N, C-alpha and C positions, 0 to 999 in steps of 0.2 A: 304365315307368312315368313318364309326364310331369309337369313341373311345370304347376304352379294354373295359367300364365300360357298352356298349351299350348304347343307344339313348333314352332307358326308364329309367333310371338310372342318372337323373343330366344333361341331352342335353333336352332340347325339341324343334323337327323339326317345321321351320317357312317356307315363301315360297320362302323367299330370304336370307336363313341362317339357323342359329340354336338360339336359345336361349340357356346359359348356366348358372344353379346352381349350388353354393356353398355351399360347407360344411364344414361350419367354426366352427371352435372352438368359444364358444358364450362369447362373455365380450369384448374382444379387438383383434386388428387385429398388427402384426409390422410393423416396416416402411418397412420392404424385402418385407413382404407380399402385403401392400397396393403397392408396386414401379410394383412388377408381376401384378396385377391386372390394375392397370394404363394401365403400357404399353400395354398388349393385348388390352384394349376399345382403346387404339390410332391406336394400330397396325393393328388388324385383324376387329373389327367394327367399330362403331357409334362413340366413345369419350362418350360414356356413362358410366355410373356405378347407375343400378336400384338398392334401398335401401331397401329391401321387408317388408310390415309388419313384419314379425315374426326377425328383425335383421339381415337377410339372405343379399346375392348379388345377381343379376341375370345381365349379358354382353349378347348381340347380337353379332354374331359376323359371318362372311363368312363360308360358306359351304366349303372350303380349307384349313380352318387354324384350323382347330376343335382338331386334334391330337398334334398343334404344342401348344395350348393354355392349353390343359393339360399337354399337358409337364413341360412345363413353370411354372405351377400352383404345379405342384408333387411338385418342386423343392425347393416349400417356403412351404410344410410342404398342401396343400389345395390340397382337390380331389373334385370331383366333385359329386352331391348330392343331397340329400332334393326332392327327387321326389317320384311320385308313390308308394305302398304299404310298406311305414319305414316311421322308425322315423323322423318329418323333424325338422327343425331347431328349437334346444331349445334356449327356449328365459328367459334371466335374464334381472334384474334390476343392478344396480348401485353397489350393494351391500355395502360393506364392508366400500365406500366411501360416503355412505348419513348415517347424523347423525341418520333419525330414526332404521340404520340397526342391526336386532337382529343375524342376521349370516353373510359368505359372499356363497352368492348368486351364483358368476359369480366359485367362486371356486367348488361351488357344481355341476354347470351345464353344466364345462369345466371334472370334472369325470365323469357326469352321460352321456356325449359323447364321449369321450376316451371310456366308456364299452358301449356303444349302437347302435356308429354308423353304419349305414345303414342295420343293421339288418331284414331281414324281416318279418311282422303283417302280420294281415289278410285285413288291411286298413291303409293309413296313420294315423301318430301318432304323437301327436302334447306334450310334455312338454315341460310347464310353471313353470322357479324358482321364489319366492318370497323372499326378505329378510326380511319383514315383512308383516305385515296384511293389509298396506295399499294398497295391492293388484295392485301394479302398471302395475306389469304384467300378468293380470288379470288370476291370475291361479287358481281362481274354475271355470274357462270358459274354462277351456279343457280336452284333453285326460287324460292325469296326472296331475296334479299339484300341488306342494312344495311350501313350507310356513313356514320359521324359527318364534319362537314363542316363547311367555311366558307362563307358569302355574303360578298363582297370587293367595296369600292368605293374611288374615290379620291376623294379632298377634291382639285378643282380649284385650291381655293385658295391649299392648300399645297401642290400642283406645283413644284419646282423648273428644270423643260422638261429637266434634265440630264439625259438621254436614256441613264442608265442601265438602263430593265427595260427599253429595246429588247433583242430577241433574247434575254432573261434566261430570259422563260418558254419551256418547253419545248413546249408545247400551243398557242404563239400565243393566248394569252387576254387578251394587256393590250392594247391599244392607246392605244397612248402620245399618238399626235395627235392625237384625241377625247377623251382622258385619261377613257377607263370602262373596264370589267373587261369584255373578251366573257361570251355566254353558255352559249361550250365552258367557261367553266372549272372546272375539278373542285374548286375549296376545296380546295387542299392544303396552302397560303397561306405557300408557300417565300419568294416574294415580299415578305412580311412583314417579312423579314430585312433587302431592299435599301430598301426606301424610306418611309421614315415617312409618306408621300402618301396611301397605302394602309391602310386598316383594314377591321377588323372589321364588318362589319354587320350579319350573324349568325350564328347556331353552329343547324346544323339538323340532323336524320337521315334522308338520301337513302333512300326504300324501293324496290327496281326488284322486279320479277319476272319467269317466265320466260325466266330465263336457262340453257343445258346447258351439258356438257363434252361428254365423249366424244371418239368419231373426229372428229364436226361439231360443233363448240362456236358457240355464240351467245350471243352481251350479253346481258341482260336488260332490259329496256324499263322508265324512269325511270317508275315510278305517282306517290311524291308526297312534299315535305316535311315534313317536322312537328319538335317540340320536344322531349317528353319523352318518357320510357320506355313512362307509359302509353299512350301517340298510338302508340306503337307495336304494342303490343298490343292497342288497340282496331285497325289497320288490318290483321295478320296473321291475325284475329279477322272480318275481313268478309271477306279472301282468302280464307281456307278454305269459311266459309261456301258463297261463290258459289259457290267449285271444287267443293264436293262436294257442292253442287246443281248443276250443269251441264259438268261436267271427268267426261270418260273415257279422256283420256289424262294424258301427263305436265303437269308444269305447261307449259311451253313450249309445248306443242298447242292447250291453254285456252286461251290467252292469244293465239296465231295467230287462232284459232277467232274469237273471242267480238268480238276487240281493244283493244288498252288504251285506244283513247278509249272506247267503251263503260266499261270497267270504271273506268275515269276517272271519267265518269258516275256512274255508280251510288256511287260511293266519294264522291262530293261530294252524292246526293240522299239516302241511307241513315246516316251518321255524319257528327258533327260536330265538328271540329279546330279548336281555335280556334291 
């Protein structure tokens, strides 16, 4: 007998049982949730817990224990999921706990999870959230990538023309002659430690779409900078709506076929981001 969500969502049939995939809130689990997962692994399966590449959990269990496992998981707030044509386990870095953090990636990822968990999409869809441009979560190589970053500028009056910034930036984003930050700046902010003339003009959340990993990885296309978590939800809702209406393949193919500039125009026309 299959669970209430049916085997296609969170349940993978095997010859000698099922592999169940858990739909987890990103970032952390409670001790009660870990106890429940451990109990299922020990009593219903092989006493093993598989940690997936997307920070998720899979458990292999015997056929007859599927409904019992789902019931125990539901009691601690865990559903089966993250399979099929759905939004997969959302990946987040450690965020606010990291000294390089610009934003709380775990908080944002959990908000996204609560808003979009289990919804249908044309093909599987992966969302990664990074607290800074260091890209520990590979946010540029997934369907929807989200990154906190700084918009930096140089106060020309404060610049002493000492030349310390020359060659300091690894991506050559500082024009020390004209005293400007170039467009290729990723917004990490390491230069803030070097020069008092460089300052934070703004803190934004950058959203990219259409990246992919695999044998032939491709970087996602920049879509928009927004300010708040609510803005991120609004943009993701727009992306998923457009993708669900016109998409047939993965997000990479959708962006390639429709064109990033057309998507940007639709975004600008249909939603208001202050």
